[in-house]
VEXTI-133273 format. One record per residue (C-alpha): x, y, z; residue in three letters; chain. Coordinates in steps of 0.001 Angstrom, whole numbers, plus 500000, padded with zeros to 6 digits. Example, Ala and Ser with C-alpha at 12.3 -4.5 7.8 and 13.67 -1.06 7.14 Angstrom:
REM VEXTI-133273
+--------+--------+--------+---------+--------+
|     c1 |     c2 |     c3 | residuo | cadena |
+--------+--------+--------+---------+--------+
| 512300 | 495500 | 507800 |     ALA |      A |
| 513670 | 498940 | 507140 |     SER |      A |
+--------+--------+--------+---------+--------+
REM end
This chain:
REM VEXTI-133273
+--------+--------+--------+---------+--------+
|     c1 |     c2 |     c3 | residuo | cadena |
+--------+--------+--------+---------+--------+
| 831287 | 540753 | 446815 |     MET |      A |
| 831622 | 543372 | 449587 |     LYS |      A |
| 831247 | 542310 | 453225 |     PRO |      A |
| 827934 | 544180 | 453660 |     PHE |      A |
| 826480 | 542887 | 450401 |     ASP |      A |
| 825925 | 539478 | 451975 |     HIS |      A |
| 822193 | 538992 | 452812 |     PRO |      A |
| 822759 | 538198 | 456495 |     GLY |      A |
| 825407 | 540902 | 457039 |     ALA |      A |
| 822947 | 543657 | 457828 |     HIS |      A |
| 821142 | 541510 | 460408 |     ALA |      A |
| 824466 | 540600 | 462078 |     ARG |      A |
| 825502 | 544251 | 462227 |     THR |      A |
| 822184 | 545208 | 463813 |     THR |      A |
| 822519 | 542398 | 466371 |     MET |      A |
| 826031 | 543572 | 467282 |     LEU |      A |
| 824790 | 547114 | 467815 |     ARG |      A |
| 821943 | 545897 | 470036 |     LEU |      A |
| 824364 | 543793 | 472120 |     LYS |      A |
| 826665 | 546806 | 472544 |     ASN |      A |
| 823714 | 548963 | 473570 |     LEU |      A |
| 822524 | 546334 | 476078 |     ALA |      A |
| 826018 | 546112 | 477491 |     GLY |      A |
| 826200 | 549885 | 477881 |     ALA |      A |
| 822840 | 549909 | 479707 |     CYS |      A |
| 824020 | 547184 | 482093 |     CYS |      A |
| 827220 | 549095 | 482742 |     LEU |      A |
| 825232 | 552259 | 483558 |     LEU |      A |
| 822954 | 550257 | 485840 |     GLY |      A |
| 825934 | 548835 | 487702 |     LEU |      A |
| 827419 | 552301 | 488014 |     THR |      A |
| 824177 | 553740 | 489382 |     ALA |      A |
| 824072 | 550962 | 491953 |     GLY |      A |
| 827587 | 551856 | 493048 |     ALA |      A |
| 826590 | 555387 | 494087 |     LEU |      A |
| 826878 | 556236 | 497773 |     PRO |      A |
| 823722 | 555405 | 499787 |     PRO |      A |
| 822924 | 559079 | 500613 |     ALA |      A |
| 822369 | 560022 | 496967 |     THR |      A |
| 820771 | 556722 | 495972 |     ALA |      A |
| 817930 | 557019 | 498510 |     GLN |      A |
| 814512 | 557615 | 497017 |     PRO |      A |
| 812904 | 561001 | 497669 |     MET |      A |
| 810215 | 561120 | 500324 |     ARG |      A |
| 806700 | 562111 | 499148 |     PRO |      A |
| 806893 | 565501 | 500908 |     ALA |      A |
| 809932 | 566381 | 498814 |     GLU |      A |
| 808148 | 565463 | 495584 |     LEU |      A |
| 805174 | 567795 | 496115 |     ARG |      A |
| 805205 | 571261 | 494606 |     ALA |      A |
| 804881 | 574117 | 497060 |     PRO |      A |
| 801292 | 575190 | 497707 |     GLU |      A |
| 800321 | 578263 | 495714 |     VAL |      A |
| 797360 | 580460 | 496682 |     ARG |      A |
| 795567 | 581753 | 493600 |     VAL |      A |
| 792709 | 584239 | 493237 |     VAL |      A |
| 790802 | 585386 | 490172 |     VAL |      A |
| 789585 | 588926 | 489435 |     VAL |      A |
| 787165 | 589560 | 486555 |     ASP |      A |
| 788388 | 592948 | 485332 |     VAL |      A |
| 785712 | 593155 | 482616 |     GLU |      A |
| 783011 | 592929 | 485279 |     ARG |      A |
| 784747 | 595631 | 487318 |     LEU |      A |
| 784938 | 597936 | 484292 |     LEU |      A |
| 781263 | 597637 | 483419 |     PHE |      A |
| 779246 | 596332 | 486373 |     ASP |      A |
| 780980 | 597567 | 489502 |     SER |      A |
| 779261 | 600303 | 491522 |     PRO |      A |
| 782098 | 602690 | 490678 |     ARG |      A |
| 781750 | 602021 | 486927 |     ALA |      A |
| 777971 | 602520 | 487082 |     ARG |      A |
| 778432 | 605746 | 489069 |     ALA |      A |
| 780885 | 607055 | 486476 |     ALA |      A |
| 778448 | 606233 | 483668 |     ALA |      A |
| 775637 | 608022 | 485534 |     ALA |      A |
| 777862 | 611091 | 486064 |     ARG |      A |
| 778638 | 611199 | 482336 |     LEU |      A |
| 774976 | 610894 | 481407 |     GLU |      A |
| 774093 | 613725 | 483806 |     ALA |      A |
| 776940 | 615882 | 482484 |     GLU |      A |
| 775864 | 615510 | 478852 |     PHE |      A |
| 772092 | 615537 | 479423 |     LYS |      A |
| 771672 | 619336 | 478898 |     PRO |      A |
| 773564 | 619201 | 475609 |     ARG |      A |
| 771484 | 616243 | 474425 |     ARG |      A |
| 768296 | 618056 | 475342 |     GLU |      A |
| 769428 | 621173 | 473435 |     ASN |      A |
| 770191 | 619066 | 470370 |     ILE |      A |
| 766801 | 617329 | 470616 |     GLN |      A |
| 765071 | 620730 | 470904 |     ALA |      A |
| 766950 | 622039 | 467871 |     GLU |      A |
| 766025 | 618881 | 465947 |     LEU |      A |
| 762335 | 619458 | 466744 |     ARG |      A |
| 762658 | 623107 | 465652 |     THR |      A |
| 764238 | 622029 | 462360 |     LEU |      A |
| 761445 | 619535 | 461741 |     ARG |      A |
| 758826 | 622206 | 462394 |     GLU |      A |
| 760606 | 624691 | 460112 |     MET |      A |
| 760807 | 622122 | 457341 |     SER |      A |
| 757106 | 621271 | 457651 |     GLU |      A |
| 756209 | 625005 | 457671 |     LYS |      A |
| 758316 | 625597 | 454561 |     LEU |      A |
| 756534 | 622722 | 452797 |     THR |      A |
| 753101 | 624106 | 453808 |     ARG |      A |
| 753944 | 627728 | 452923 |     ASP |      A |
| 755829 | 626984 | 449683 |     ALA |      A |
| 752874 | 627532 | 447297 |     PRO |      A |
| 752291 | 631079 | 448636 |     GLY |      A |
| 755995 | 632127 | 448763 |     LEU |      A |
| 758045 | 633717 | 446039 |     THR |      A |
| 760988 | 631825 | 444688 |     GLU |      A |
| 763386 | 634158 | 446541 |     ARG |      A |
| 761570 | 633659 | 449905 |     GLU |      A |
| 761626 | 629869 | 449409 |     GLN |      A |
| 765365 | 630000 | 448655 |     LEU |      A |
| 766122 | 632158 | 451738 |     LEU |      A |
| 764134 | 629920 | 454062 |     ARG |      A |
| 765702 | 626775 | 452558 |     ALA |      A |
| 769185 | 628254 | 453076 |     ARG |      A |
| 768379 | 629121 | 456678 |     GLU |      A |
| 767081 | 625604 | 457198 |     LEU |      A |
| 770229 | 624105 | 455628 |     GLY |      A |
| 772507 | 626293 | 457753 |     GLU |      A |
| 770724 | 625306 | 460962 |     ARG |      A |
| 770894 | 621633 | 459965 |     GLU |      A |
| 774672 | 621865 | 459370 |     ARG |      A |
| 775127 | 623579 | 462751 |     ASN |      A |
| 773065 | 620849 | 464395 |     LEU |      A |
| 775178 | 618100 | 462797 |     ARG |      A |
| 778363 | 619851 | 463945 |     ARG |      A |
| 776976 | 620124 | 467476 |     ALA |      A |
| 776012 | 616424 | 467435 |     GLN |      A |
| 779474 | 615427 | 466197 |     ALA |      A |
| 781195 | 617640 | 468779 |     GLN |      A |
| 779056 | 616262 | 471577 |     MET |      A |
| 779835 | 612688 | 470444 |     GLY |      A |
| 783571 | 613421 | 470453 |     GLU |      A |
| 783417 | 615136 | 473847 |     ASP |      A |
| 781401 | 612266 | 475308 |     PHE |      A |
| 783830 | 609660 | 473937 |     ALA |      A |
| 786801 | 611633 | 475284 |     GLU |      A |
| 785260 | 611896 | 478753 |     ARG |      A |
| 784306 | 608221 | 478675 |     GLN |      A |
| 787903 | 607263 | 477865 |     VAL |      A |
| 789183 | 609503 | 480673 |     ALA |      A |
| 786755 | 607946 | 483185 |     GLU |      A |
| 787653 | 604439 | 482018 |     ARG |      A |
| 791388 | 605196 | 482256 |     ALA |      A |
| 790977 | 606440 | 485837 |     ALA |      A |
| 789049 | 603273 | 486714 |     LEU |      A |
| 791642 | 601039 | 485033 |     VAL |      A |
| 794430 | 602766 | 486984 |     LYS |      A |
| 792545 | 602287 | 490256 |     ARG |      A |
| 791915 | 598590 | 489460 |     ILE |      A |
| 795592 | 598139 | 488570 |     HIS |      A |
| 796698 | 599722 | 491854 |     ASP |      A |
| 794377 | 597435 | 493822 |     ILE |      A |
| 795585 | 594359 | 491920 |     LEU |      A |
| 799168 | 595301 | 492802 |     GLN |      A |
| 798264 | 595435 | 496510 |     GLN |      A |
| 796064 | 592336 | 496462 |     LEU |      A |
| 798816 | 589726 | 497043 |     PRO |      A |
| 799913 | 591456 | 500254 |     ARG |      A |
| 796395 | 592152 | 501507 |     GLN |      A |
| 795005 | 588666 | 500861 |     LEU |      A |
| 798232 | 586713 | 501287 |     GLY |      A |
| 798068 | 585176 | 497817 |     VAL |      A |
| 800814 | 584156 | 495423 |     ASP |      A |
| 799070 | 584637 | 492095 |     LEU |      A |
| 796316 | 586956 | 490821 |     VAL |      A |
| 794714 | 585931 | 487530 |     LEU |      A |
| 792631 | 588387 | 485535 |     THR |      A |
| 791636 | 586027 | 482719 |     ARG |      A |
| 790615 | 582410 | 482937 |     THR |      A |
| 788669 | 580013 | 480797 |     ILE |      A |
| 787175 | 578439 | 483884 |     TRP |      A |
| 787731 | 578688 | 487630 |     HIS |      A |
| 785993 | 577669 | 490825 |     ARG |      A |
| 783737 | 580310 | 492314 |     ALA |      A |
| 785700 | 580135 | 495582 |     THR |      A |
| 788745 | 581593 | 493821 |     LEU |      A |
| 786857 | 584649 | 492511 |     ASP |      A |
| 787490 | 587787 | 494591 |     VAL |      A |
| 785974 | 590272 | 492115 |     THR |      A |
| 783298 | 591397 | 494579 |     ASP |      A |
| 785944 | 592083 | 497218 |     LYS |      A |
| 787937 | 594160 | 494705 |     VAL |      A |
| 784738 | 596023 | 493736 |     ALA |      A |
| 784278 | 597108 | 497358 |     THR |      A |
| 787938 | 598156 | 497463 |     MET |      A |
| 787339 | 600391 | 494426 |     LEU |      A |
| 784957 | 602530 | 496433 |     ASP |      A |
| 787379 | 602886 | 499338 |     GLY |      A |
+--------+--------+--------+---------+--------+
REM end
């Protein structure tokens, strides 16, 4: 029979290990007590506190969509594209009238006249669709350019904000924050300056 095959051998080995561990802990405790008094003194509460950090929150989404500058940019775009929209609407009304006239006049027209008027109608409809698509692309491009300019301005202000307000941290996304930390309205007024 091997020494560890004895039923009580495992328990004795475990007990020996625990005693050695307890002895090591006592030895470490005695050593810690032997440290010089300057390093063994407990820290005062002031030393335990983290430094105070001033934090503000800026809701960038609100600035991009609801700030006076964002609304002004949207109004400028609408005004810029209004004539083109009106032209497209007028052309759409003309097409509708032409189509209705062709339907009314069809019984009295020859097959060739019907074909020519239908081709003209189809050509004008294709031109209208191209104009609508082009206007949509131009509008989207201008909207992106306006948004990019606004984002750059917001970014510049956010870079200056710590110095101007004397804060340590500017957050642009939070799940929740106190209303007193929100400086979005202040940044919105800075956008116009």
